[in-house]
C-alpha positions, 0 to 999 in steps of 0.5 A: 499499499502506498504510504501516501494513500495510507496517511490521505485514508487512515485505517480504522478497525483491528490493527495488522499484527505487523506493519512493514515501513519500506522505501527511502523517505525518511519523512514519510517513514516518520509520518506514517509511523506517528499515524500508526501510533496515534491510531494503535496507542492513542494520545498520550500512551507511552507505557505500551510503545517501544524502540529499538535500533535494528543493527542491535535488537535482539529478537527474544526481547522483541518477541518478548516484548510484543507478548507482554501484556500492556500496562495500559490500553489494549496493543503494545507497539514494538518499533524496531527502526533501521530493521534491515539488518534485523530481518536479515538475522532474524527471518525464520523468527519472523516469518513463524511469528507472523504466521502465529502473531501476538494478540495485543501486540503490534510489531512495526519494521522500518526497512529501506529494502523490501523483495515482494518475492521473499517468504516473510513479504507474503505473508504480511497482509498488503494493508501493512506493507506501507512503500515510503517513496518519495512520488515523482519530481513532476508530482510533488507540486500536487502533493503540496497542495494537499499537504499544506491544505490537511496539516496547515488548513491553506490553500497553496496555489498550484504555481506557488507549490511549483516555485516551491518545488523548484526552489527547495527541490524534491524534499519532502520533509525540506517542503513541509518545514517551508509549508509551514513557515508559509502558513505561519507567513500567511497569517490569516490569509486562506491562500497562499500565491507565488509572491509568498513563496518568492518573498519568504523562500526565494533567497533559500540556499537553493536558490543560491545553489541555482546562481553557483551552477549559473556560474558554473555554466558560464565557465565562472568558477571564481564566481561560483565560489564566491557564492559558496563562501557567502554560504558558509559566511551565512552559517550554511551547513555544508551538509546542508549545502550539499543537499542542495548541490545535490538536488541540482546534480542528480537532475542533471544526472538524470536529465544526461541519461535520458538524452544519452537513451535518444531523448531531446533535451527538452523532452528529457527536462518535460519528462523529470518535470523542469519546464519553462525558464528552468527548463532553459537554466538545465539545458545550459548547465548540461551544455557546459558540463557535455556527456563526460562530466554528466555521467560522472556527477553521481561519483563525484557526489558520493565522494564528497558525501563519503569525504563529509562522513570521514572519508576524506582528511581535507576539510568539508568546505575544501571538498564542495571548492574542489567540486566546483572548480571540477564542474566549472572547468571548461572542455 
């Protein structure tokens, strides 16, 4: 079951004995986990809830908790986060448990990978498997409109939603945060328009990164590095800057792959949800980089990401500067 469908129409009645939150979108996992906890335990019930880290969780302890009668209420909720290694270690035990589950315990597994062909996946009811993957980039503005109305009680205009996604990127957690800020900014107004997004969000780090890539496309590495310096001077965290870089570089890499497969640049960008003014800029970025560099963008991103996580002795700032120099260099 798609997690967005679950969140928009939460299930009522008796809960499933096992829920699997599968996918790589942590924001959706958090939202689904919160909805499950509220529906199963109610508001404020901490006695029936426990959480385990998947790399350390022991099946015997999880099993005992699931079969322990709750102190208050009718159910006990046991969550295993990062459960991929836990599932690998205890697959046979989990298969046996799903066949004969606790009458009062509910197990929730947070996993990234969940192949539907495994015996364990087939044993779990389809309503218990909640796929937590972000919508395609082209569908994110539509999601923003629905989410803003449901969570903030505000009508987000379609052009405003499109602009917000272009400025922030496809990070659902960041989009949720910006929607909350926009709702507060709107005050008593029932509607959020493009002008509100442009005024409040337009100078975000994502927009600054667009400026960096414009300079890169013009072969002006010095200007690109000057914008990066300004972001650091403003107190932006290196990982946050890399996140905005990552969105733009992934977009360029995907568009380059589609172009290599035979699509025209406009058709490739349209498939990725990039239109109008932005499409022209992205085309300029791609032409500057060329096919060889477009094909290496994922590798360079991974290299910087691993370097920031301890894989390099170079300072985080230097890693980003070196990436900009690579991208800005003229062919």
